[in-house]
C-alpha positions, -999 to +999 in steps of 0.1 A: -243-098-820-226-068-819-249-052-792-249-089-771-213-086-768-204-047-764-233-048-731-222-082-721-192-067-719-205-035-698-218-053-674-185-076-668-170-045-662-191-036-631-197-077-622-154-078-624-149-048-597-169-064-574-155-098-581-117-085-575-122-070-533-141-100-529-114-123-539-088-100-527-102-106-489-106-145-503-074-145-514-055-133-484-079-142-453-102-169-470-131-149-456-164-151-482-174-113-474-209-099-483-207-070-472-192-050-511-223-041-524-240-016-495-206-004-491-209+010-525-241+021-521-229+038-489-202+056-511-228+064-534-250+085-508-215+104-500-206+116-536-240+126-536-239+145-505-201+162-515-216+163-550-249+173-552-256+187-521-223+208-516-220+218-552-185+207-554-174+189-587-178+155-595-145+149-592-141+157-553-171+133-545-162+107-563-124+113-541-146+109-510-168+083-516-137+055-516-119+075-492-155+070-468-156+029-490-118+021-474-123+043-443-158+018-437-136-011-447-111-003-423-132+002-391-146-027-400-114-048-397-103-030-364-133-032-344-152-066-351-125-087-375-099-082-354-116-088-326-133-121-342-099-126-356-094-165-344-127-178-352-142-199-378-143-179-415-176-185-413-183-163-383-165-136-397-185-140-434-217-133-409-200-104-394-202-091-432-236-098-429-245-081-403-220-050-416-244-045-454-278-050-428-267-025-407-257+001-439-294-013-451-305+005-422-284+038-417-293+041-457-328+040-445-334+060-418-308+086-429-320+093-468-355+075-467-363+052-498-365+079-523-341+082-553-315+104-546-294+119-579-259+120-588-249+140-621-230+119-642-190+135-648-190+134-686-226+141-713-226+122-742-208+090-757-198+071-786-220+048-804-212+016-812-238-011-831-266+009-822-255+014-784-242+042-769-218+037-746-208+062-721-169+069-706-174+054-675-188+024-692-155+018-708-141+028-673-153+001-662-140-032-676-102-013-683-101-006-645-110-037-635-089-052-659-067-032-647-075-039-606-069-070-614-044-072-630-025-050-607-031-067-576-023-100-590+013-088-594+015-069-567+012-103-545+034-123-561+064-098-568+065-075-542+078-081-502+042-073-486+020-093-509+036-124-506+041-115-468-002-116-476-004-146-489+016-161-461-001-149-437-032-166-455-018-202-458+003-202-422-008-171-395+010-187-371+043-192-391+038-156-401+036-143-364+070-161-354+098-142-384+080-105-370+054-104-398+025-072-389-007-095-391-028-068-381-012-046-406-013-069-432-057-073-425-065-039-421-048-034-454-063-058-473-105-050-455-097-013-463-081-022-504-110-046-508-134-020-498-118+010-527-131-013-558-169-015-545-171+023-545-154+022-579-179-001-592-210+019-579-192+049-589-191+038-622-224+022-632-249+048-612-247+069-643-264+045-662-290+043-640-288+079-626-301+075-589-292+061-561-314+040-533-304+015-505-298-020-517-289+003-546-248-014-552-261-050-536-286-060-563-250-062-580-229-076-559-247-109-561-227-107-603-196-103-580-199-133-560-206-154-586-180-141-613-153-147-583-165-185-576-165-188-618-132-176-614-122-200-586-118-172-551-080-173-551-076-159-585-076-124-590-074-121-631-098-152-631-121-133-615-125-104-645-128-133-669-152-146-648-170-118-649-169-116-685-182-147-686-212-137-665-219-108-685-216-124-717-237-154-709-261-129-690-262-108-722-268-138-746-302-153-721-313-115-723-316-118-764-328-155-762-351-157-732-367-116-724-394-121-742-406-154-727-413-138-697-390-149-672-388-132-640-359-114-626-340-138-656-306-125-649-304-144-615-318-175-628-287-173-653-264-168-621-277-191-600-275-216-629-234-209-636-230-207-599-239-244-594-223-257-625-191-242-611-193-255-578-205-294-597-180-290-621-153-280-591-161-318-579-167-335-608-136-325-621-109-347-603-131-380-613-129-368-651-098-364-655-093-394-642-116-413-662-107-396-696-070-400-680-065-433-659-034-434-636-010-464-651-014-496-629+009-499-598+036-524-610+035-553-591+057-560-556+067-593-553+073-608-516+104-618-515+106-655-502+123-664-467+156-679-471+159-710-461+186-716-425+204-752-431+200-771-398 
């Protein structure tokens, strides 16, 4: 049981980092982004170029990876999102799919499909319940929780954060009071790309290499975790990631030997459907369990006769 719990929490840390970026963009712009996985993969290639090929320390490569991801998010907002700012959110979501496919093509053309190596920052780890936990595994959950709670607090307690929330609710009213919407959107899209790079950097040492599309396979889990958390709560995204990671770990323990292909994807889809169906059915269920009190009868006043 201890192994199941630990493996679930390790996976949850990676999902949570992706989910935080998804929820941050959605809460601020009402756009569901699908590009975080490939932004994370592209940042890993930057880290490999700096650390592996140039021979610089891992920390320098990691800094370059996060910086490149933030700049990529900023460029996407400036070149595309800003030009379609009044478009339907679905259109902007499709643009993020185009960004992911473009990055995938560029990675394949520039680096090929063969794996690229990136040495881990630390060696060894701590053994717990028969599992060797590397420092990056432990850091993934800690960083995810800190980002989720920190961004949630920043949105609620700072003027700029409140401006982000107000811009999502009523952009026209925010323009009238002089809040710079362009700057808000630039910060949102830039900041949301950073957690994707951090997630990719923390999960890569477990595998030891990077290929095109590498982080997109994990990004699906981040999307599911974001939906489980409600898509509007950063702390809820972390909780949703923990639920997803533990569920996947339990499913692997119970059905891993059954030969079910892509078992994690099956679990993700089932949880996603349960979340969507449950969200629609919850109001009716609550009304059935706690029916509203009957409305008080209204009496029709009788017209007073006027004597002739």
